[in-house]
MIMARDREN-111453 format. One line per field, with one value per residue: residue number from 0; x, y, z of N, C-alpha, C, CB in turn; residue in three letters. Coordinates in steps of 0.001 Angstrom, whole numbers, plus 500000, padded with zeros to 6 digits. Glycine has a CB too. Layout:
N
k	(NUM:...)
nxx	(X:...)
nyy	(Y:...)
nzz	(Z:...)
caxx	(X:...)
cayy	(Y:...)
cazz	(Z:...)
cxx	(X:...)
cyy	(Y:...)
czz	(Z:...)
cbxx	(X:...)
cbyy	(Y:...)
cbzz	(Z:...)
r	(Ala:...)
//
This chain:
290
k	(0:1:2:3:4:5:6:7:8:9:10:11:12:13:14:15:16:17:18:19:20:21:22:23:24:25:26:27:28:29:30:31:32:33:34:35:36:37:38:39:40:41:42:43:44:45:46:47:48:49:50:51:52:53:54:55:56:57:58:59:60:61:62:63:64:65:66:67:68:69:70:71:72:73:74:75:76:77:78:79:80:81:82:83:84:85:86:87:88:89:90:91:92:93:94:95:96:97:98:99:100:101:102:103:104:105:106:107:108:109:110:111:112:113:114:115:116:117:118:119:120:121:122:123:124:125:126:127:128:129:130:131:132:133:134:135:136:137:138:139:140:141:142:143:144:145:146:147:148:149:150:151:152:153:154:155:156:157:158:159:160:161:162:163:164:165:166:167:168:169:170:171:172:173:174:175:176:177:178:179:180:181:182:183:184:185:186:187:188:189:190:191:192:193:194:195:196:197:198:199:200:201:202:203:204:205:206:207:208:209:210:211:212:213:214:215:216:217:218:219:220:221:222:223:224:225:226:227:228:229:230:231:232:233:234:235:236:237:238:239:240:241:242:243:244:245:246:247:248:249:250:251:252:253:254:255:256:257:258:259:260:261:262:263:264:265:266:267:268:269:270:271:272:273:274:275:276:277:278:279:280:281:282:283:284:285:286:287:288:289)
nxx	(142901:141047:139371:141089:141481:138885:138566:140379:139153:136776:137808:138953:136629:135236:137060:136921:134252:134342:136164:134774:132578:133912:134929:132541:131487:133526:133327:130728:131030:132903:131383:129279:130700:131697:129298:128428:130409:130001:127450:127907:129750:128136:126212:127843:128565:126047:125480:127315:127269:124618:122082:118754:117400:114477:112258:111373:110141:108397:108282:106270:105779:104360:102373:104017:106243:104997:104354:106900:108248:106623:107360:109886:109891:109812:112391:113935:113109:113750:116499:117528:115795:114967:117455:120388:122812:126063:127792:131064:133396:135742:135087:134349:131853:129501:127314:125279:124662:126729:129448:132068:132591:133695:132604:132801:132045:131020:130608:129557:130275:127843:126062:125507:125357:127527:127855:129719:130921:129982:128697:125759:123178:124363:126584:126888:125640:124043:122781:120745:120866:118014:116531:116631:114974:113598:115237:115153:116256:116003:116527:117197:117053:117830:116584:117622:116165:115037:114681:113466:113447:113207:112143:113119:112515:114386:114196:115951:116370:117803:119523:119407:120254:122351:122744:122426:124233:126692:129853:129978:127423:127247:128954:128261:128046:130478:132065:132853:136185:136746:135290:132285:131035:127972:126826:128070:127069:124397:124562:125456:123236:121365:122298:121899:119114:118418:119444:117823:115353:115549:115915:113432:111874:112806:112100:109327:108779:109599:108744:106158:106022:107628:110525:111010:113322:115402:116153:118286:117714:116177:113175:109572:106941:103819:100542:100248:101723:104517:106899:109351:111358:112195:115351:118273:121268:122832:122185:122439:122239:123146:125812:126931:127943:130392:130625:128633:127343:127212:125711:123283:122665:122286:120065:118211:117926:116764:114362:113041:112575:111093:108681:108080:107466:105209:102601:102828:102931:103135:100728:100236:100264:100823:101839:104589:105818:105039:106588:109099:108940:108497:110801:112653:111799:112257:115034:116037:115089:116455:119106:119059:118324:118739)
nyy	(129553:130459:131835:133833:135270:136112:137797:139787:140748:141727:143707:145409:146151:147547:149579:150805:151701:153513:155323:156338:157488:159467:161017:161862:163430:165340:166446:167475:169422:171088:171835:173212:175313:176480:177239:179124:181084:181763:182874:185096:186443:186875:188612:190787:191581:192293:194514:196444:199463:201792:203212:203910:204740:203483:203039:202665:199986:199216:196567:195907:194488:194689:196783:198507:198769:200034:202525:203506:203502:205186:207706:208002:207516:209492:210603:208373:207801:210232:210192:208445:207689:208016:208791:208911:206537:205346:202360:201267:199035:198672:198694:201140:203699:206258:208896:210800:213366:214078:214505:214893:213092:209854:206691:203359:199992:196589:192995:190323:186771:185743:187220:189757:193232:195919:199384:202359:205559:207274:209726:211725:209704:207378:206898:204810:201719:198755:195908:193054:190954:190143:189677:189834:191001:191756:193994:195142:195503:193971:194665:194064:195940:196014:197840:198761:199821:201321:198891:197321:195535:196662:195807:196908:197018:197772:199048:199065:200430:199362:201263:201457:203446:205542:208330:210637:210371:210729:212421:214591:215585:216735:218829:221342:221215:221769:224275:227453:228738:231312:234570:234612:235485:237156:235633:233145:232489:232175:230001:228012:227895:227022:224445:223228:223323:221774:219318:218708:218667:216342:214590:214711:213617:210977:210182:210387:208268:206042:206144:206602:208900:212030:213780:216895:217946:216698:218241:220836:223383:226566:226162:225949:223598:222935:221577:221578:223938:226158:227834:230148:229895:232107:233823:232325:232854:230910:228541:225371:225836:228506:228135:227081:228976:231560:233662:235337:237512:236743:234429:235434:236946:234937:233690:235712:235707:233193:233385:235464:234294:231983:233066:234685:232914:231727:231715:229927:227451:223942:221273:217935:214266:213810:215705:215642:215114:217458:219293:218538:219234:221969:222966:222467:224272:226717:226616:226630:229121:230875:230606:231613:234183:237690)
nzz	(838222:836375:838119:838958:836580:836209:838405:837770:835465:836551:838194:836244:834951:836978:837431:834994:835018:837179:836168:833962:835276:836725:834635:833500:835578:835736:833194:833310:835297:834062:831872:833083:834236:831950:830731:832614:832395:829768:829845:831476:829862:827682:828732:829284:826692:825812:827424:826596:824905:824056:826149:827303:830352:831385:833361:836849:838523:841270:843722:846050:849276:851645:853858:855310:853640:851524:852617:853254:850758:849334:850215:849193:846515:844437:844537:843916:841295:839973:840185:838273:836128:832658:831863:829788:828982:828297:827878:827876:826257:827699:830374:831368:831912:830938:831826:829749:830575:832185:830970:831752:833701:834359:834918:836410:835497:836140:835995:837995:838546:839368:838008:838972:838573:838760:839239:839470:840736:838739:838570:839488:840732:839821:841382:843096:842327:842491:841016:840202:837421:835536:833110:829474:826845:823677:823296:825771:829014:832136:835477:838925:841867:845293:847824:850897:853722:856715:858064:856164:853026:849939:846789:843657:840302:837546:834243:831297:828095:825145:822744:819302:817724:818890:818697:820230:822259:821189:820928:819190:819249:821657:822158:822954:825667:826777:828508:827184:826642:826210:825645:823719:820467:819463:817421:817857:820372:819756:818013:819785:821497:819619:819049:821508:821693:819477:820301:822583:821382:819865:821967:823348:821351:821318:823943:823780:822092:823581:826250:828755:830146:831063:832341:833462:834618:833355:831299:830537:829837:830625:831014:831158:831211:829669:828980:825613:825379:826125:828196:829541:832545:835307:835009:836297:837730:838910:837826:836007:833319:833052:833694:831444:829800:828990:830898:833500:832233:829539:829723:830592:828422:826504:827660:827284:824467:824147:825663:824321:821801:822402:823369:821215:819174:820057:819018:817014:817992:817786:817084:818032:818341:821037:823965:824448:822018:820816:822304:821355:818601:818827:820143:818169:816201:817579:817981:815347:814524:816266:815400:812819:813153:812728)
caxx	(143333:139824:138925:142007:141138:137580:138745:141022:138135:135875:138557:139050:135312:134954:137947:136355:133038:134773:136796:133709:131836:134776:134976:131223:131409:134469:132754:129563:131540:133502:130303:128569:131587:131724:128005:128402:131273:129368:126337:128517:130315:127015:125625:128795:128400:124742:125527:128124:126463:123862:120834:117856:116790:113050:111342:111614:108888:108568:107620:106025:105293:103503:101966:105175:107022:104216:104509:108302:108603:105840:108084:111177:109734:110179:113849:114451:112829:114505:117935:118006:114873:115077:118841:121083:124071:126868:128723:132197:133952:136850:134599:133941:130541:129247:125993:125438:124541:127976:130509:133375:132688:133780:132381:133248:131025:131527:129610:130063:129863:126429:125312:125256:125976:127973:128224:130171:131667:129524:127883:124503:122336:125166:127813:126929:124416:124198:121526:120799:120312:116835:116188:116849:114081:113149:116149:114844:116976:115346:117505:116544:117797:117264:116778:117543:115854:114124:114429:112775:114141:112236:112621:112810:112962:114737:114132:116811:116105:119002:119287:120105:120844:122704:123300:122409:125372:127935:130537:129658:126109:127311:130017:127714:128170:131786:132071:133873:137352:136840:133990:131766:130287:126523:126557:128513:126110:123181:124855:125473:121830:120715:122709:121216:117700:118333:119675:116658:114278:115740:115722:111994:111369:113136:111283:107940:108688:109968:108256:104811:106137:108907:111008:111489:114666:116406:116470:119060:117185:115276:111845:108434:106151:102382:099876:100103:102366:105825:107367:110632:111362:113061:116787:118979:122706:123474:121642:123335:122187:124026:127203:127404:128457:131690:130482:127223:126781:126890:124618:122048:122414:121725:118722:117363:117610:115851:113055:112426:112122:110042:107429:107820:106904:104116:101402:103111:103137:102552:099828:100600:099544:100988:102514:106049:106167:104887:107793:110179:108782:108612:112208:113315:111453:112927:116461:116296:114841:117531:120338:118969:117895:119735)
cayy	(130446:131086:132783:134986:136058:136745:138908:140871:141321:142522:144908:146297:146704:148550:150719:151470:152406:154638:156302:156968:158366:160617:161857:162492:164500:166382:167112:168252:170600:171976:172371:174216:176477:177106:177888:180315:182088:182198:183755:186338:187118:187313:189788:191885:192036:192948:195817:197409:200244:202958:202847:204859:204166:203714:203166:201858:199325:198717:195327:196116:193256:194934:198175:199288:199095:201004:203828:203925:203799:206344:208931:208078:207145:210586:210751:207198:207991:211377:209914:207621:207489:208786:209185:208222:205983:204562:201406:200995:197689:198639:198747:202501:204135:207688:209484:211878:214644:214350:214024:215008:212037:208501:205682:201998:198968:195222:191933:189213:185465:185528:188164:191050:194328:196998:200646:203291:206783:207739:210934:211649:208555:206196:206859:203395:201082:197313:195280:191669:190741:189276:189234:190753:190635:192863:195116:195720:194842:194056:194551:194236:196589:195850:199029:198420:201039:201228:197496:196651:195392:196984:195398:197838:196512:198811:198640:199836:200147:199502:202139:201057:204668:206344:209590:211655:210165:211011:213646:215673:216125:217264:219832:222518:221039:222258:225713:228116:229275:232747:235176:234269:236518:236927:234506:231913:232184:231675:228660:227141:227714:226216:223048:222743:223133:220625:218117:218387:218314:214919:213853:214588:212689:209644:209918:210190:206938:204952:206289:207142:210127:212710:214477:218203:218207:216125:219254:221882:224680:227189:226100:225401:222839:222834:220877:222387:225254:226175:229167:230118:230203:233262:233595:231981:232867:229728:227342:224628:226527:229682:227691:226629:230118:232040:234444:235645:238432:236016:233484:236224:237296:233732:233540:236706:235219:232054:233865:236246:233433:231095:233822:235212:231868:231089:231526:228869:226214:222842:220298:216575:213190:213988:216961:215504:215324:218896:219937:218246:220033:223389:223271:222490:225570:227792:226525:227073:230570:231571:230584:232415:235541:238759)
cazz	(837131:835863:839146:838937:835390:836452:839335:837009:834573:837390:838611:835072:834675:838003:837154:833820:835456:838014:835278:833186:836184:837019:833430:833350:836583:835317:832018:833750:836000:833058:831041:833894:834344:830626:830548:833464:831783:828529:830210:831945:828691:826844:829363:829086:825305:825727:828095:825858:823986:824513:826821:827954:831556:831159:834489:838048:838878:842626:844106:847474:849893:852800:854017:855750:852446:850748:853265:853141:849368:848895:850562:848503:845116:843536:844488:843216:839869:839449:840192:837154:835002:831424:831604:828714:829474:827351:828476:827009:826347:828659:831742:831710:831439:831098:831636:828777:831273:832914:830081:832394:834710:833818:835938:836151:835630:836116:836183:838798:838011:839702:837170:839607:837827:839633:838602:840489:840419:837432:838653:840239:840428:839543:842167:843481:841861:842377:840603:839735:836083:835499:831758:828345:825753:822824:823557:827076:830086:833445:836552:840231:842941:846632:848640:852318:854461:857848:858383:855065:851748:848883:845466:842563:839008:836580:832844:830407:826680:824311:821610:818080:817192:820053:818207:821284:823147:820466:821344:818269:819608:823023:822274:823628:827117:827210:828735:826359:827359:825892:825332:822400:819758:819461:816521:818507:821442:819106:817499:820955:821878:818589:819230:822699:821370:818572:821112:823412:820473:819566:823218:823571:820338:821813:825128:823340:821490:824482:827614:828939:830930:830891:833529:833030:835141:832459:830292:831190:829410:831614:830411:831896:830244:829885:827893:824400:825514:826770:828546:830245:833974:835538:834868:837524:837434:839494:837184:835119:832029:833115:833788:830141:829034:829443:832128:833776:831238:828311:829993:830625:827017:825882:828205:826618:823124:824281:826129:823244:820710:822901:823395:819884:818315:820788:818196:816042:818739:816997:817684:817597:819023:822472:824240:824397:820606:820585:822838:820421:817386:819147:820394:816862:815604:818314:817704:813974:814466:816983:814612:811586:813513:812531)
cxx	(142144:139326:139782:141699:139824:137720:139414:140017:137179:136540:138638:137709:134953:135802:137403:135133:133400:135370:135751:132907:132620:134800:133643:131070:132305:133915:131573:129997:132108:132430:129546:129389:131618:130438:127935:129224:130643:128228:126853:129064:129209:126365:126540:128652:127074:124796:126311:127256:125679:122486:120057:117249:115302:112267:111822:110272:109056:107742:107399:105317:104389:103219:103118:106022:106307:104383:105930:108625:107826:106559:109385:111077:110197:111690:114497:114296:113690:115999:118410:117102:115078:116460:119405:122464:124755:127842:129818:132751:135021:136412:134272:132485:130389:127763:126178:125370:125819:129170:131901:133603:132701:133648:132920:132077:131664:130380:130251:129644:128397:125496:124759:126001:126289:128331:128624:130906:131272:128685:126566:123622:123110:126534:128002:125587:124706:122841:121792:120153:119133:116539:116588:116012:113661:113917:115842:115459:116227:116367:116805:117513:117082:117611:116569:117335:114825:113711:113705:113707:113112:112843:112151:113383:113163:114679:114968:116467:117371:118659:120090:120759:121125:123301:123372:123590:126713:128530:130143:128326:126125:128430:129541:127806:129504:131755:133162:134988:137562:135446:133577:131048:128800:126181:126930:127576:124836:123389:124854:124039:121096:121048:122041:119758:117496:118501:118410:115409:114344:115515:114224:111362:111616:112245:109832:107746:108803:109304:106850:104826:107451:109243:111637:112911:115760:116877:117104:118568:116214:113844:110815:107485:104680:101806:099665:100685:103701:106176:108754:110410:112280:114551:117426:120477:123456:123010:122702:123357:123172:125501:127778:128051:129680:131627:129006:126580:126370:125778:123284:121664:121760:120291:117756:116966:116563:114450:112325:111840:111015:108693:107065:107160:105709:102886:101600:103347:102422:101552:100190:099883:099719:101867:104028:106549:106032:106097:108960:110112:108968:110062:112997:113045:112238:114420:116820:116122:115965:118794:120258:118558:119030:119415)
cyy	(131203:132147:134032:135886:136801:137937:140092:141567:142206:143819:145908:146967:147812:149802:151549:152310:153648:155742:157055:157935:159640:161589:162581:163658:165669:167177:167998:169534:171610:172628:173465:175483:177239:177860:179186:181431:182638:183168:185110:187136:187659:188572:191008:192463:192774:194356:196869:198137:201334:202559:204069:204148:204493:204006:202301:201301:198673:197456:195366:194912:193475:196429:199042:199707:200138:202415:204374:204346:205000:207660:209098:207842:208248:210721:209570:207365:209106:211112:209238:207603:208508:209406:208342:207806:205204:203687:201084:199595:197575:198734:200144:202723:205629:207973:210660:213251:215041:213852:214072:213908:210672:207500:204336:201029:197583:194259:190808:187894:185136:186470:189347:192100:195458:198214:201626:204483:207377:208994:210675:210483:207267:206262:205471:202775:199598:196704:193847:191583:189777:188775:190290:190250:191884:194147:195835:194855:195052:193737:194793:194853:196323:197080:198657:199698:200749:199779:196714:196540:195545:196643:196408:197260:197667:198240:199610:199446:200383:200288:201660:202257:205604:207689:210660:211527:210457:212347:214830:216340:216817:218278:221061:222415:221564:223781:226367:228707:230757:233259:234840:235460:236203:235723:233185:231503:231594:230260:227646:226851:226812:224741:222441:222417:221947:219321:217743:218126:216822:214058:213651:213619:211242:209273:209647:208794:205818:204999:206866:208429:210819:213432:215793:218494:217602:217134:220453:223286:225246:227302:225546:224785:222776:221885:221867:223792:225108:227620:229041:230353:231397:232892:233346:231915:231655:228427:226650:225262:227692:229285:227212:227749:230720:232807:234773:236555:237682:234987:234223:236668:236115:233495:234515:236264:234098:232525:234602:235344:232487:231810:234346:234204:231170:230822:230460:227526:225059:222001:218924:215562:213215:215197:216843:215666:216803:219658:219756:219148:221519:223786:223311:223818:226708:227794:227021:228582:231370:231647:231434:233863:236546:239928)
czz	(836576:836825:839139:837760:835588:837373:838659:836105:835358:837827:837463:834794:835677:837804:835985:834200:836259:837156:834483:834051:836470:835836:833216:834314:836184:834144:832414:834451:835008:832208:831787:834020:833038:830364:831342:832840:830514:828823:830687:830771:827796:827413:829177:827676:825124:826297:827314:824831:824691:825032:827285:829157:831512:832435:835645:838507:840252:842866:845625:848083:851101:852928:854492:854547:851589:851311:853077:851708:848831:849145:849761:846997:844168:843410:843769:841712:839282:839368:838911:835926:833882:831236:830464:829205:828360:828124:827466:827271:827433:830123:832237:831292:831692:830973:830686:829444:832008:832094:830700:833421:834023:834957:835519:836320:835516:836361:836986:838149:838309:838950:837963:838796:838799:838790:839698:839935:839071:837456:839348:839768:840238:840208:842757:843119:841682:842074:840166:838354:836155:834091:830724:827177:824997:823125:824875:828183:831400:834535:837884:841250:844260:847463:850103:853121:855550:858154:857306:853851:850632:847536:844417:841274:838035:835172:832012:828974:825870:823060:820405:817412:818361:819703:819297:822237:822475:820895:820468:818597:820965:823235:823038:825155:827657:827335:827897:827208:827083:825574:823903:821779:819846:818589:817180:819640:820849:818555:818647:821421:820888:818723:820456:822387:820432:819352:821890:822585:820148:820820:823493:822564:820781:822996:824741:822757:822522:825856:827652:829757:830594:832182:833085:833474:834274:831413:830970:830831:830449:831089:831381:830869:830671:828840:826762:824558:826233:827092:829173:831736:834179:835449:836229:837220:837992:838830:836319:833733:832018:833097:832455:829321:829719:830754:832339:832738:829975:828535:830041:829227:826295:826362:827523:825220:823198:824662:825023:822164:821160:822902:822007:818956:818958:819951:817114:816732:818028:817795:817137:818473:820535:822731:824240:822960:820249:821113:821864:819189:817664:819410:819091:816155:816256:818011:816324:813849:815137:816127:813339:811870:813322:813450)
cbxx	(144029:138731:138961:143476:141047:136590:139564:142192:137351:135436:139985:139517:134258:135199:139388:135971:132141:135796:137782:132782:131519:136212:135320:130102:131813:135823:132307:128677:132617:134480:129338:128247:133008:131948:126870:128927:132650:128848:125469:129634:131216:125969:125373:130249:128475:123685:126134:129317:125523:123716:121122:116739:117462:112452:109908:112303:108479:108184:108471:105194:106451:104157:100805:106029:107289:102726:104178:109246:108345:104502:108398:112124:108289:109580:114422:113731:111342:114262:118283:118188:113440:114031:119711:121189:123833:127634:127986:133289:134536:137799:135597:134873:129401:130035:125340:124367:123394:127958:130508:133514:131510:135114:130916:134414:129924:132643:129070:129540:130751:126219:124172:125710:125046:129182:127048:131039:133155:128756:127631:123735:121539:125329:127788:127240:123901:124805:120855:120089:121394:115626:114679:118382:112845:111646:116081:113307:118427:114123:118679:116018:117941:117795:115812:118827:115335:112890:113657:111476:114884:111819:112118:113392:111950:116140:112656:118332:114941:119588:119650:119139:119905:123658:122471:121117:125365:127686:132051:129631:125072:127484:130514:126266:128017:132895:132272:133237:138607:137817:134040:130820:130744:125770:127329:129928:125780:122753:126225:126297:121123:121114:124237:121302:117126:119403:120857:116391:114355:117159:116395:111320:112043:114618:111356:107549:109766:111434:109195:103917:106049:108868:112032:110581:114785:115847:115203:120520:116484:115794:111876:107709:106723:101697:098522:098638:101447:106919:106371:111604:111826:112757:117457:118462:123323:123189:120416:122902:120753:123727:127312:126256:127364:132297:131338:127102:127795:128139:124861:122207:123738:122604:118732:118076:118894:116379:113217:113452:113290:110382:107534:109097:107973:103736:101005:104329:102625:103659:098330:102146:099998:101592:102061:106486:105264:103602:108156:110128:107410:107750:112818:112835:109944:112691:116924:115364:113499:117838:120674:117967:117400:119768)
cbyy	(129649:130034:132136:134520:135155:135739:138466:140327:140205:141717:144528:145509:145592:147969:150226:150432:151474:154175:155616:155902:157638:160145:161001:161466:163970:165764:166070:167413:170194:171205:171249:173661:176049:176056:176950:179991:181497:180988:183105:186046:186160:186191:189523:191396:190840:192128:195659:196706:199347:203973:201945:205382:204723:202522:202772:202703:198265:199792:194064:197387:192420:194392:198279:198475:197829:200612:203720:202787:202577:206362:208935:207075:206802:211901:210880:205924:208306:212589:209048:206231:207559:209871:209028:209119:205077:205490:200109:202049:197282:199759:198142:203543:203340:208503:209934:211772:214583:213670:214827:216366:212128:208290:205571:201617:199152:195023:191400:189300:184372:185697:187445:191060:194825:196553:201216:202592:206498:206678:211494:212965:208828:206023:207923:203219:201729:196706:196082:190709:190199:190015:188932:190847:189878:193100:196112:195849:195371:193081:195553:192874:198121:194548:200170:197671:202133:202069:197418:197417:194012:198488:193964:199275:195498:199388:198595:199589:201027:198115:203591:200374:205345:205596:210101:211566:208751:211011:213448:215152:215014:216133:220243:222720:219568:221816:226030:229215:228503:233009:236710:233065:236622:238184:234673:232081:233457:232624:228641:227785:229073:226703:222947:223780:224402:220728:218340:219510:219160:214676:214604:215968:212960:209572:211101:211254:206773:204951:207167:206111:209826:213701:213601:219269:217669:214888:219678:221742:224547:228583:225249:226511:221416:224238:220248:222484:226245:225518:229881:231178:228967:233872:234791:230626:234127:229669:227706:223151:227030:230501:226587:226034:231193:232907:235751:236284:239536:235322:232726:237447:237703:232500:233768:238047:234714:231059:234780:237197:232632:230597:234987:235686:230843:231927:232846:229241:226362:221941:220648:216354:211861:212726:217497:214129:214461:219416:219355:216782:219789:223727:222239:221306:225833:227644:225115:226351:230901:230861:229162:231777:235579:239231)
cbzz	(836003:835627:840531:838872:834153:837051:840538:836170:833849:838620:839089:833825:834712:839395:836838:832751:836298:839066:834330:832582:837497:837352:832189:833585:837981:834939:830973:834689:837025:832166:830617:835291:834739:829533:830965:834871:831477:827735:831303:832959:827896:826717:830867:829324:824335:826463:829466:825163:823238:823380:828007:826965:832877:830479:834080:839190:837797:843633:843677:847697:850301:854094:854991:856753:851622:850739:854764:853586:848485:849597:852050:849099:844834:844027:845908:843688:839653:840308:841378:837621:835492:831405:832883:827452:830706:826361:828929:827212:825010:828361:832640:831029:832138:830061:833010:827695:832252:834322:828821:833057:835723:833048:836252:837094:834562:837169:834804:840265:838581:841191:836478:841119:836670:840494:837731:841454:840427:836783:837274:840105:839209:838053:843284:845017:840528:843672:839461:840740:835119:836045:831658:827951:826280:823008:822410:827270:830185:833528:836351:840754:842683:847316:848209:852791:853508:857577:859620:854688:851648:848933:845112:842846:838438:836875:832338:830718:826141:823936:821960:817106:816135:820906:817045:822066:823659:818954:821301:816854:819612:823991:820888:823214:827473:826220:830229:825511:826974:824689:825526:822491:818275:818961:815203:819041:822268:817973:816759:822098:821967:817218:819360:823827:820738:817460:822087:824386:819185:819002:824402:823474:818965:822218:826106:822300:820441:824662:828413:829617:832451:829692:834329:833548:836548:831768:829506:830822:828045:831998:829151:832764:830086:829812:828358:824019:826281:825864:829516:829667:834838:836907:834175:838113:837987:840990:836328:835024:831733:834373:834801:829365:828862:828395:832069:835126:830890:827771:831327:831542:826304:826198:829730:826547:822413:825333:827348:822625:820152:824319:824381:819274:817980:821944:817548:815192:820201:816473:817396:817660:818493:823122:825552:824968:819679:821248:824234:820000:816768:820360:821349:815987:815735:819831:817861:812989:815134:818318:814243:810615:814971:811044)
r	(Met:Val:Ala:Thr:Leu:Ala:Ser:Phe:Ala:Leu:Tyr:Asp:Phe:Glu:Phe:Tyr:Ile:Cys:Thr:Val:Arg:Tyr:Leu:Ile:Ile:Leu:Tyr:Ala:Phe:Ala:Phe:Ala:Thr:Cys:Gln:Ser:Lys:Thr:Glu:Glu:Ala:Arg:Leu:Lys:Glu:Thr:Leu:Glu:Gly:Asp:Trp:Leu:Val:Leu:Val:Ala:Asp:His:Gln:Leu:Glu:Asn:Glu:Asp:Gln:Arg:Gln:Ile:Tyr:Gly:Lys:Met:Gln:Asp:Ser:Val:Val:Glu:Ala:Lys:Cys:Leu:Lys:Leu:Ile:Arg:Phe:Phe:Glu:Asn:Gly:Asn:Phe:Gln:Gln:Val:Asp:Tyr:Pro:Glu:Val:Thr:Gly:Lys:Trp:Ala:Ile:Ser:Pro:Asp:Leu:Asp:Ile:Tyr:Met:Gly:Asn:Gly:Gly:Lys:Gly:Phe:Asp:Tyr:Phe:Lys:Val:Lys:Tyr:Leu:Ser:Tyr:Arg:Asp:Lys:Gln:Leu:Gln:Leu:Arg:Glu:Asn:Leu:His:Thr:Gln:Gly:Glu:Thr:Ile:Lys:Val:Asp:Trp:Tyr:Phe:Lys:Lys:Leu:Thr:Asn:Gly:Ile:Leu:Leu:Asp:Lys:Ser:Arg:Asn:Glu:Trp:Arg:Lys:Lys:Pro:Thr:Ala:Ala:Glu:Ser:Glu:Lys:Glu:Ile:Arg:Ile:Arg:Leu:Gly:Lys:Met:Leu:Asp:Tyr:Tyr:Ser:Arg:Tyr:Phe:Glu:Leu:Val:Ala:Asp:Glu:Ser:Ser:Phe:Phe:Ile:Gly:Lys:Arg:Val:Ile:Leu:Pro:Leu:Arg:Tyr:Tyr:Gln:His:Ala:Met:Ser:Thr:Val:Pro:Tyr:Asp:Pro:Glu:Ser:Asp:Phe:Ala:Lys:Leu:Phe:Phe:Asn:Pro:Ala:Gln:Ser:Glu:Gln:Ala:Tyr:Gly:Tyr:Leu:Lys:Ser:Met:Val:Tyr:Gly:Leu:Gly:Asn:Lys:Tyr:Pro:Arg:Asp:Lys:Asn:Tyr:Val:Ile:Glu:Tyr:Ser:Arg:Tyr:Leu:Lys:Gln:Val:Gly:Glu:Ala:Ile:Gln:Arg:Tyr:Asp)
//
């Protein structure tokens, strides 16, 4: 009888141990799953909002990669760097330069970020999340080319004040449906100049370089000076106006004021801030000119 009771006690104890082990394993699995979901959800919340693409930092492993990337670096940088992007909660995103294009973004459980159909530079973009510190996101892209895999780390800066991405600041991007008066053309130009003045101010604060192609205005940049480039009826600038005649008219106003205010070109701590201040002057002058 004693032996039977002992065997029952041993069986109960082993059952208890097995049950506890099972519960511990189940809890650990659930906890890991919960943690994974939490990290994915946290990254999603982090991404929602406004960003400036700062820089692409290449990680080259051999001389072949150095040669290959040297030939493609400019195109990689120009495709994305210093662009403004807004990620929406519903999985959409937009580049501010392409307000008519709405892309899609998503995050995988492994924290891969996918972006697609979002316009030049972001028609397809897959990166691995690496870190987020001091409002700066680090993402890794693997470029597969010529038998090599080149690692490029992208840095995005989260903007606490995304005013440049607001619709009200970008109405000038919509082509008018009817001819505009001289005053209306000047107002449109003034809004463009105000926008890019603020853009240069942001770039000066966040970046060590700037990309002239990010600005749709027909301008040429120098150290401590600015001028216009020849009028191009096929340019993105020209396409912002009702017809070629009005775009050329707008170009004339811009050229006249840029050169007219040349002797008032500002001096500041760096030339990007100078561009910002000068565009603000030109925009204000164009709108009040009679």
